N, C-alpha and C positions, 0 to 999 in steps of 0.2 A: 273847524272853525273855533274859534277861542274867545273866550270871555273877557272883560277888560281889566286888568290887574288892580284890585283892591288899596290904596294905601294909606287908610285910618288906621290910627293906633291903636281902639278898641275894636276889634267886630271879634261878634258869635259867631261860631260855624257851626251845620249842620249838614249831615252826611244824606246824599240822595241827588235826585235831578232838581237842575234851578228851576224848571218851570213844569206846572200839569199839561200844559197843552202847547206843543210846538209846531209851528208852521215854518212851510218850506216852499218853493216856489221852483218848480223843473221842468223839463224838456216834456212835450207832450209826449213824444216817442221814446221809450224807456226800453235798451236791450239788456240782455244776461250779463251778469258781473258789472253793471255799469253802479260807480260810488253816486249816492243822491245827497247826501247830508251827513253832518256828523253832529253826534249828540254829546252832549258834556255830562259826565257823573261825578258828582264831590264828594273824595271821601275823606273827612278831617283826620285820622290818622295816618292816610297815606299807605297802608303796610293791609290793606283791605283785598285781597281776591274776588274780582266781580266777573259774571258772567252776566252779558246780554243775550236777550232774547226776542222774537217778535210774534207776535199774536196771529201772524199772516206767513208762516215761514216757505208757503211756496211761494208767495211773491217777495218777501223781503227778507233779509239775512242781513244781521247785526254784528260785525268785528267785535274782536277783542278790544281793539281799539277806541270802540264808540263810532265809527265807521258804518252807516247805513246802505247795503249793494242790493240793485235790483237780481231778484234769484232766475227770471226769465224775462223775456222780450215781451213787452205789451204796449197796446196804447191809452194812455189815460185819456178818463171820459172828461169832459166838462165840469162834471160836480166835482168836488175838491175828496180825494182820496185818503181815509180815515184808517189807522190799524195803531196797536199800542208798541210800544217799545218796553221792555224790564229790564231790571238791574235784580241779579242775587248774590248778595256774599256765600261763598262757598262754605266758608266754616261755619257761620252763624244761622245759612238759612236764609238771613232775613231778606226780603224782595221791597222794594220798589216800583214805581211804572209812571210811565208819562204817555201818552197821546199824543202821535204824530198825524201832523194833517197836511199832502201833497196837493197842492195846487199848479195846475197844471200852466208854462209860462204864455201871455197871452201876444208875445212879438218875437222879433230875434233877439238872440243874446246881447247884440250889440245897443241895446236903448238907451235913450238919453238917458244921462244924470239922473235927471229928476225921476224917470222911471223907477230907476235903482234904490233909490234913496227911500222909497214907498215900500220896499220888500222887507218884511220884518224881519229882527234880529234872531240868529240858527240861534246862536249860543250864548249863555250869557248866564253866571253865578248869581244866586244871592247873595246878597252881601246886607249886615245891619249896621249901620254906622253909632257910635258911641252916643251921639248926642242926640239921636234918634230913635225914640221907644219903639214905633211902630216897623214893622217890615218893610222895606223899602226897596223894589225891582227897579233895577235900570237898564234901559234901554243898552242893544249893543251898538259899538258905534263902528262898526266895519259893515258894509250891505254889498256881498260880492255871490249871485245869484252863478247855477253851473252858465258855461260859456261850451255852446255847438257850434264850430269850426268846419265849413264845407272843405274837402280835400280838393289839392289840385287847384287850389284858387291861383289866377293870374294876378293879383295884388293889386295895385302898386304896394309894393313893400320898402318898408314895416307899414303893415296894416295893422289900426288899431283896433283894438277888442275892447278894452273896458278902462277905465279909470278907479284905482284903488285909493281912498280915504279914508283919513280917523278925522273924528271932530274935535282933535286935541290939537290939528294943526292952526286953527285959532289961536292959540297960544303960547304952542311950541314949535318950533321951527324942525319938522320931520325929515327924514331921508327912508326911501320906500324902496324895496328889495325882492325879489325873487328866488326861492333856492329848490331844486330837483331835477330831476330826468328832464332834460330842454332847456333848463334854464343855465343853472353851473354843473348838471352832470351830462355825462353823455346819454343822448346825443346834443351838444352843449352849443348856444346861441342860435336853437329857436324862436327863445321866448326872452323879448327884453322888457323892462321898466325903467320908465324915467323916477329917478330919484327925487325930484320934488316937486311934481305933479302928481307921480303914481300912476299913470298911465302905460296900462300893458299891450303890445303890442307884438306882431308875430313877423317875424325876418324873411322866412321863404313856403315855399308851397308844402302841405303838408300830405302824406300819404297813409290811408287809413289800414293799409292792406300790412302795414309795419309798424305803426303804432297807431292803436284806434282811440287814445284816449291819455292824456297828459296829467299830472296828479302834483299840481306845483305848490310851493308854499310861502307865501305873502309875509314880509316882514315890516315894521315901522320902528326906527331907534330916533332918539335927537340925535344932534351935531356931535355929541361926545360918544356917540354910538352906548348909547342905554336902550333898555329894551322899554317902548311905551306903551304898545301894546302886545298881546301875544299873540304868534304865529298864524296865520286863517291860511284853510285849505282851501285850492284852488281845481275843481275839475274842471278839463278842457276837453270835451269832447269832439271828435274828430266823424264829420256828418262822411255818409259812405257816397260815392258817385261810382255809376257804371262805367269803372275802366280797366275790368279785367272782363277775357272772354272766357267761355266754359272750356276745360280742358277733361279729358277724358282721362281714367287710371291708366289705360291699355289703349294703343293702338288699333292692337288686332285682336278682338275676341274670339274665344272658341267657345263653338258649343255641340251639342251632339241632341239627334232627336230621332226615335226611333221610327222605320218605315212603317208606313200604314197608319200611322198614330191619326186619330181622331182630332177635328178641329178643338180649340181649345186648351191645348196641350201644352203644358209651361217648357219651355225651349231651354233660356237662359238670360240672365240680369247683365245689359251693362249700364255703367256708373261713370258718370261726368263731377266735376266740382270746378267751382266759380270762389274765386277770390274774395269777390265782393261779400256784401254783408248777406247771409244765407235767409234772415231774417225777413229783407227788401225787397221789391221785384229785382235790384240791380242782382242778388243770387239766387231768384227764383228760378230753377228751368225747365224745360221741356222738351220733349224727343219725337222722333219723325223718322220715318225708312224714309229717303229717298230715291232708292235705290235696290232692284234686287236681279240677281244672276246666276244661274239661266233662271228666265222665265217661264220656264215648263212646271207642272202642266198649268200654271196658273201665276199671271204677275204678282199677284197677291198670296201668297204662300203664308205670309206669316205679317203679324201686326208689333204694335209694341207699345206699353202703356206709356203717354207721356208724362207722367207723373216719376213713376219709379225705375223705368228702364224695363220692364221685364218686358222679355220677347215671349209670344203666342204663335200658334199654328191658328188659321182661319181658314184654312181650304184643307181638302181630302186629298189625297191623290201621291202620298210620297213614298217612292220607289226607290230603293237604293239601285237596282237592276238597271233603271234607265238616268235617273240623276244622283250622283252620289254624295254633291258638296252644294250647297248653297253660300252667295256672298251678299252682304247687306250692306248699304252706306246706311248708317246712323247719325242723325245729326242733333246737336245739342242746342238749344239758342235759350240765353237768359230773358229779363224782362217779361216773364211768366210764358215766352215764347212768341211774344211782339214779332212781326216780322220786318217792321219799318225801326224803331228803335233798339231792340235786341242784338244782341253780338250772339255769332254761331261760332261752331266749330264742330266736324266728321272725325268719323272711327271706323272700321271694317269690321263686319259680324261677320263670322266664316261658319256654318253651320253644316256639319257633317253627318249624313242621314245611314243611320249605324242597320244592321242586316237585325231581320228575325228570319227564321225559318219558314219561308211563303214559298220556297221552292223543294220540292222534295226529290232526292235521287233516283233517278234515270236510271235502266243499264243500258249500254251500245250494241247490244244484241239478246233476243230472245233466248238462245242455245249456246252453253259454250261445250266445250268437247277438251277431256285431257285423258290420259292413262298412265298407269302405273304398274312395277312391276309386281307380283304376290309379294308376299312376306317382308314388304319396303314399306318405313315407318318413317315419319317425320320429312314428309317428299311432297314438295307442292307441285298438284297435278294437273290446275288452273288456276288463271289468271282474272276474274271477273271486273273489268270495266263499267264503272259508271260514270255520268255526269251530274253537277250540279250547278244551279246557277247562283246559289248565295257567295256570301264572301269567301274563298280559301281560308283554309287550317282555321274555322271557326267551330263547335259546335253544330250550329246550322248547317255546316257544310260536312265535316267529318262523319265517313257513313258507318254503319255498321251492320252484318251481315247475319243471316241469323235459317238454319236448313226449316223448314217446313213440312219434308218429307221427302222419304228416299233413303234414309240411313235410321233403320230403328235399333240398331246394335250401337249405333256410337263411334263407327270408325273413321269419319271425319270432322273435324272443324274447319273454319273460316277465318284467318286473320284478317286485318287490315294494314294495308302497307301506309304509316304515317304521311308518305310523302305525294304517293300517287292517290292515294286514297282508294286502291284495287284492292278487291276481296282476292286472298291469296287460300285456295283449296288444299288441305293439308293432309295425309292421311296419318293419325295418332295409334292405332290398333294393325294388327296385321292381319292381311285378306289371302285369302285361298283361293287359288284359280279354282279349283276341282269342286270349289262349293259355290263361289259368286265370280261370274266373268264379266258382269256389267251392273253399274248400278246407275241411277237417274236421278238426281239430287233435285229436290224446288227449292230454291233459295229466295228471300226477299231482301231487300235493304232500304236501311232507315237510316235516319240522325243520330247524334247525340240526345238531342232536346227535339221534344214534341213539335210538330208542326202547328201552324197559327191556326188562331182558330177560326172554321167553316173552310180549311185548305183539306185535301183529301186524298190519298196516296192513289197514283195513275197504275193501270195497268204495267206499264214498264218499270215499275220498281218490284216486280219478280221476273224470274227467270229458272232454265232447266240447265243441270249442269251435266252432262253425260260422261260417264269415264268407264273405261274397258279397263279389263286388268289381264296383263299378258303375264302369258306361264313360263317359270323358269323353272330348271332343274334343282329338287330339291333332295334335301338328306334324306338316307332313308334311317326308319326309326324302327327298333327292337320292339314286340309287344310279348308281354310288358317287359317293362322296365322300371326297377331291376326285378330279375327273376330268380325267385327262391325255392331250392333243392333240398329235402331235407333227406341225407343219407349217411347210414354208418359207418366209422370210419372202418379201415381197414379194407375196403374194396380195393383191390387187387388189379395191378396196371392192364390195361389194354380192355377195361369193363365200359361199357355204354354208362354214360352219366344222365343224359338228355338231352335235349335237340333246343338251341336257339338260337330262331329265327329272324329277321327282320323285313319289313313292307315298306316298298317306294311309293310316295304320296304321288306319282306322277304318271298315273291311268293313263294321258291323253300324249305320252312320250314314245315314240320307237327305241329299246332299248334293252341291253340283254340282260338276264338275270342277275344278281348279285353275288358277288363275292365274299368270303368269310375270313377272317383273319384273327391270331390272337391280339392283343395288346398290353393286358399288362396280364401277368399269371405269378406273384411272388416264390412260390414254391415250386413253380415249373411243372406242376401234377397233369393239365389239362391240354388238348389238343384239339381243334374245331377243324372239320371237314368242310373245305372253300367253297364248297357248293351247295350243301343240305342244311349244313351249319350246326352237323351231328357232334357231341362233346365227348370225346372219350377220354380216360384218366391213361398218364402216362408212367405214373407210382402210385406208391400204395397211400392213401389217403389216413393220415393221422391226428385225431384232434390233440395230442398234444404238443404239436409243431409250434415253434415261436411264431408263424404266420397266422395262426388259426386266436383271434380272438374272440371271447366270448361265445365260444364253438362256432364262430363265423370264420368263414374265408370268402373273398372276395376275388372276383376276375372280371378282367374287361376283353370284353371283344368288340369288333370293327367289323362294319358290313359297309362296303364298296360297289357305288355303281359306275356303268361305265358313259355318262352321261356329259355335256357340254355345258360347264364344265365338272368334270368329274364331283361326284358329292359322298362323300360315308358319315356314316351316325357310327354312334358308340351305345353298348349295352353293359349293364355292369349281372353279372350271376352271383350271386349268393349262394353260398356252399353252408346248410346246417347240419354240423356232425354228429350223428348221436355216438355217444360213448359206449364203449364195448371193451370189458374188461380183462386187457389187454398190456397190464403195465400192472407189476408184482408190487408190495409194498416195501421200504426200506425203513432200515433204523436212522435215527439221526437224533444226537449227533455221532459223530463215527466216532471219537476218543474224547475220553472222560479218564475221570482222577479220581480214588479212593482211598483210605485210610485200612491198615495192616489188622486193623482190630474192627470187632463188629459195630461200634459205635463211635462215632457215625460215620456207616458207609453206605447210607441208598446213596443211587445215581439214577436220575431220573431220563426218561427216554422216551420219543415218539415217534410216531410212525408215519411217515410220506407217504402218499402214492398217486401218481401223477391223475389219477381219475377220479371221477366225480360218483357222487350218488347213484345209482345203490351198488357202485363198486370201489368203494372204498371202505370208511370204516363203519360200524366200529372193527376192530381188530383185535384179532387174537396173539396173544406172545405166551411161546414156551421156551424152553432149553432144550437139545437134541441130546438124544440117549447116548451118543456118543461125541466124543471121547467122555468115558464116566467120572474124570476128573470135574468136568463142568456143571453137572448137578450135585457132584458132591463139596466142592465148593461154592457153587453159586446158585440163589433162587431169586428169581421174576414174578412180580407181583401185577396185575394190570389194575390201573388205578382210575382208570376210563377208556371211554371208545377209543382214544388217539394215544394216548399215555401209558405206559409202565413203570416200574419203579425195581430196579435189579441192585440187587445187595448181598455180601458176604453171609454165607450160610455156616461158617466154622467161625469159630474165635480170633484164630490168627493164621493170616495169611503173610508169605513172606514178599517182602518189597519187590518191585519188577514190573517187567510187562506182559501182562496178557491178554490175549485174542479170546475173548467170549463168543461165540455163534449164538445168535438168537433168531428163532423162525417166528414169524409173523404172516399171519395169514388173514384177508380181508375178506367183506360178506357177498363179495361178487358172486352170480352164478353163472358157470361154475366159480368155485373160487382160487383165489391166486393167492400162493405162499412163495416166498424165496427166503434164506436166512443169510444175513447179516452178520457182520463181523463188528463186535464191538471191540475198541483195543481201549483197554483200563490199565491204566496207572496206578499200580498199589505202591505207597511211601509211607513214612514214618508221617504222625501228625503230632500237632500240638493238643493244646485242650479247647482251642476252638475249631481243632478239624482239618487245619491248613496243614500243608505240606512244609517240612521242616528240614530235610535231607537235601543233600547237593545233587541228589541221583536224580532228581525231579525235574531238574531243568535239564540237565543228559539225555536222561529217559523222553524227555519229550521230544526231541531231536530237529533233525531239520526233514521238511517237506519235499518231495521229490521236487518240484517245481522250484522251490528256492534253490538246491542243490545247482540245477540245473543251470539257473540265473545266475549264480555265480561263477560256473565252470565258463560262461561264455565272457563273463567280464573280464577272468582272469586270460582267457585267450583272444578279447580283442585289446588285452592291454599288450601282451607280446607281440602282437603282431605291430602294433604302435613303435612299439621299442625295433622292434626288426627293422621295419621302414627305414627311421630315424639313422638307422647304426649304415643301411647302404647308401643314403639319400649324402652323408658326412662321407663315405669312404669314396664317392663319384665326386665330390666337389674338390677333395684332396687330388684326386688323380688329373681332374680336370686345370685346375692350379698349376702342379708343378708342370702339366705340359704347354701349359703358355710361357711358363719360364724358359723352358726348352729351346720356342721356338720363337722366342724373340727376334725382331731386328735389330740388328746393330745399333740403326738409325733412331731405336727406341730406346737405344742404351742410355742410364741413368748416370753412370758413373761422371760425366762431366757435369752435373747438376751445383750450383750452388746451394749450402744447407744453411740456411740463416737462425739464429738461436736470440732468444731474448731473454734468457738468461744466462747466468756465468758458469756454465755446468761444470762437471768437473774434468777429469782426465780423460785421455782418449778408452780407456778402460773400462769408462763408465759410458760410452755414448752409446746406442744402441740404432744404429740406422737401419731405416725402410726402405729401403730403395725402389722399393715397388712405387712410394707417393712422390719419388720426384721424378716425372716426366716432361719438364723443360727445362733443358739442359741449359738454353740463351736469353732463358728470362731472369732479369734479375731487378729486383723491386725498386726503384729513384731511393735517393737518399732521403729526398725532400717526403717522402709518406713514413720514413721508419720514425719508430716512438723514440721521444727523448729519455736518455737515461742509460742503464749499464749495455752495451750492446756487443756481442760476438761475430766479427767481421772475418769470413773465410775467404781467404786471398788466394787465389791458383796461381801458382808459381808460372813463370815465363819459360818453359824447355818449348823443345821441338815437339810436336806429338808424337807416339809411335806409331807403327801403323798394326793393326788388331789384323786377327786373318777373318775372310770374306767369307759368310757364310752363303752355300749355294742357293737358288732358290727352292731346290725340291731334294734337301740331300736327304742320304739313304740313311735309316735306322741306324746302323753299326758304325758311324762318321760319327754319332753326336757326342761320344767320348771323348772323343780326341779333339773335336771343338771344341768342346769345354777344359781341356788340361791344358790346349795352347792358345784360349783367351784368361785363362786365370796367369800363364806366367806372362804374357804381357801385360797384365794390368801391376804385376807385380813390382817388373822394373821399369812404369810410369810412374815418375814424381808428378803429374801432371794429373793423374786421378786425384779423386776424391778419397779418402779426407786428407786435408792440407794439414799444413802444421799452419795451427790456428793464430791470431796476432788477437789476443783480448785484451779490448778497450773499455776503461773503469770512467766513470766521472771523478773530477778530481774533488776532492772531502774538504777542502782549506787547510788552512794551517794552524798546529795546535790540535791536531787530530788524536784523540785518546787511543788511536789503536796505531798498534807499533807498525816498524816497515816492514814488508814480506821477509825482506833479505834476513830480519831475525828467526823467519823461522829454518828451523834443523829439519831437513828432509833425512838426513840420516841417522837422527832419533831414531825412528821406527821402520820397521824390517833390514834394519844395516846386516841381520845376516842370511838375509834370503840370498838366494842365486838366480842373477838376472841372466845366465849365459842364454837361457833359450830364447833371448830376443834375435840371438843372431839366426836363428832355425824362421823371424818373418819376414826375413824379406829387406831388401832396400827402403823401403819406407819405415821400416824400426830400428836401421843402423845407428842413427844418431842417439837414441834410447839403451841401444846395445854398446854404445861406446862410452854414456854416463854412467849407466850403473852395471855394466858387464866386468868393470875389473880393470879395466885398460890404464895403459898407458896416459893416454889422452882425457 
C-alpha cells in the first residue's frame, strides 16, 4: 500500500517510518508465507540500504520491499496481536522502529463499503506543509483490506469482491486499474476492475492447489493518464475446500519383520499426501488397516499409527516356516479421519517375514558309512546329509560340520557342499591299513549363525561316520635309505661290499619275496644279488674317479614285489671312499722357459697329487744322480710344501731344449714318488728376462694334439676335392650319353632361333642346340618387342630323309649313325642356321650415319685366304664364292 503523493512546493523530509503505531485488519486464519501488510519506510536521500526486522521472527518476517509475511500458520486471537518492525541502515547502523497491531477481521472480506472505510490507513508518509508550522499527519485515501476468496465458487460470475476508491474522486475524474498475475499477467483475466467505479471482480472459479494467493496492484490515474495515487498492493487469499483425495506415495509398500518378533516391533511406515491445505482439516489425514491376509495365527497381527502411518506388530506368533508374507490394505482419510465428510484412498502393504535361525540342522541318519584305499589323499569317503527348515542358502540354513571325536591325528576334514548343504568327509593325510583298518568319527552339524535365543540343538544334530580302510599293494622300501658305507679305495673286483635290502609293508598279503636290481651305477662298479640284496664289486673302487664327488659315490637300486599291480621302491647306496696313497705326485707345468745366464733364470714348479692328506704334501723335490749333467747344470730348491724353484747352476748354458728329470716324493705312509720330466727351453733374453731369438718360437713347436688335428683337416680336404672331381666326371659322362641316345623326334635342328639384338656374322654365333627343344613353336608377331629384330627365315625346300635310329642300337653302330646324320645335315639347306634376313628400324632422312654400302669390307683381311670355306659344306658355298677368289 502506498501513501498519497505530496504536491506542496515547500516540504521538509524526515527519514524513518511515517507513523509510530501501524494498525491493520487481517484474516483470523493465517497460513505460512501469507503476506499480511506493507510498511512504508521513507528515505530522504534515496540511497540508503535498509534492512527490516521483526521482534517476533518465529511468527512474522519482513521482506526487503517492506511486505510483512506470516512465518507459520496460526489462528489470531480475539485480542489484537502486536509486534515491532525495525529498520536499520546497513552503512551507518542507524535504526528506526514502528509498532504493528494486527486485528482479526470481524466478518467476510466482502463487507459493505461502509465497513471498509472504517479500516485505518496502512501506509501513509508524514508531510509538513510550508504554510503550517506544526507537523500534520494526513490519513490515507485508499482503504483495502486483505481479501479471502473460497476456491471452487459456483458464481455467478463475474463475482464482485471489493470496491476500490480514492477520496480525490470528488474533485477529479479518476480511472482505476489492476495489474499483476491474474489480471494483466498470466494467468490473465481472472480479476477485472471497473475503471469508473473501481469495483474489483473475479471472473472464474479459483483453485487453491494451483495458486494459493494473488498479489495485485491497484492504480488510480486521471483522465489524462497522470498518476493520482501511489499504487496499492492487494492480496487475495484463496480459501481451501476439501476437493482432493489423499494419495499414497506408492501404491504397494514393502516391508520386513523378523519371525518371532515381540509385540510392538516396528515394521514400516506408509505415507500419503493431500493436495489440500495441510494446516486445515481438509489436509489432515488419518490411517487405518482395513484387512490382513492371511489371518493366521491372528487376524490382527499388526496395527498402524493413525497419524504417522507407522506399522508395528501387536501380537506374537510370527513364524516364517508357516506364513512367509502378510498383505495389509491401508486406508488414508482426510478431515482428520471423519468417515462422513472425509475423502479416502487405499494402498497395499506387503510385509515379508524374514528368517531367523530357529531350526537347527538335523542329520537324515544316525550313522553314515564309507571306505577309502590306504595311502590315498583328497578322496571323499562319505556324504553327510542334513535337513534344515530355515530359508535355504542363508546363514541360518548353511551347515558347518565339525568332528568331535574319532580322529586324533587329523587325517580327515569335512567340507560343505554350497548347493546341497551336504558334508563331504575327505581324507587329508595318508592312512596305513597295517596300522588302522577302521575309523569311527563323531560329527556335529551347526549353522553359520547361532540359534535363536531359547532354542537348543537336538540329538539329531550329531551323527557317527564309520570308515573302512582298504588294503592295497604298497611299494617296498629300503631301510635305511640312503645307506652309507665307508670303504677304502682300491677294493678289488669281486669283493663283497655290503647287503642292501628292502621291506614290504604289506604284511597281510600273500606274495613272494622281493627281487633286487640295479637302477643307477655311473662307474659300473657294483652288482646286486637279485634274491638277498648282497652288493659286490665288479671293478676296482677309485676315489680319484670322475664319478666320485667329495669322496662320495652314489648308486641306486630297485626292489620289486609280485603283487597286483606290481610295485617297486628305490634305495640309494652312498659309498664314502677312504683315500690310500695310490697316486705319485707329478710336476706342473710340464714345460718352462729360462735364460742362458744365471740371472734371471728361476723356474717355479708345483707338485700335483690326486690323493688327499695325509697322502699328499708336503712334497720333497730332488734331482736324480744320473745323468750327471743334470746336477751339474741345474739346482732345485723347495720353497713351500707344494712348490719348488728350478734354476741354472752354471753361469751359461747354450740355448736349446733340455729335459730335466725331477724326483718328487709325497708324505704318505708308505711314501710314493715319481720322476717327472720338465721340458725347459733355454734362450737368449733381454734385460727384462724375455726371450729374443726366433728359436724360441720354433723350439716351442706344436703339440701332438695340434699336429693330429692339422693332419685330419688336410685329409678331409683331400677327400672332398676327390669326391668333387669324381662327381664332375660322372656328370660329363651322363651328359655325353644323353646326346648320343637322343631321339630323332627331339632333334633341335629344326628350331627357329630368335634374337633381340643385331648379332655379328655367323662366325660370331655360339649355338646351344640343347636349349632348342620346340622346333614347331614360333612366337607370334604380336608379342615381339618393337625395335631392331632379327628374323630367321627357313627356306622352302624338300626336307631330306635322315637315318632312323633303331630302338635298341648296338654300341658299335653309334659312330656310323653319327657320321650319316652329319652328312645329311651338311646337305640339308633347311637345317639351321639359315641365311638370316636382318631387319632394322628406319632412322629417318638426314641421318648422320653413312650408308652401309660405303663400308669397304675388302679393306680388312684382304690378304686372308678363304679357300677353306669350300671344305665347310654347301651351307658355306655362297661365302666361299664371295671370298674364295672365284670369278663370281
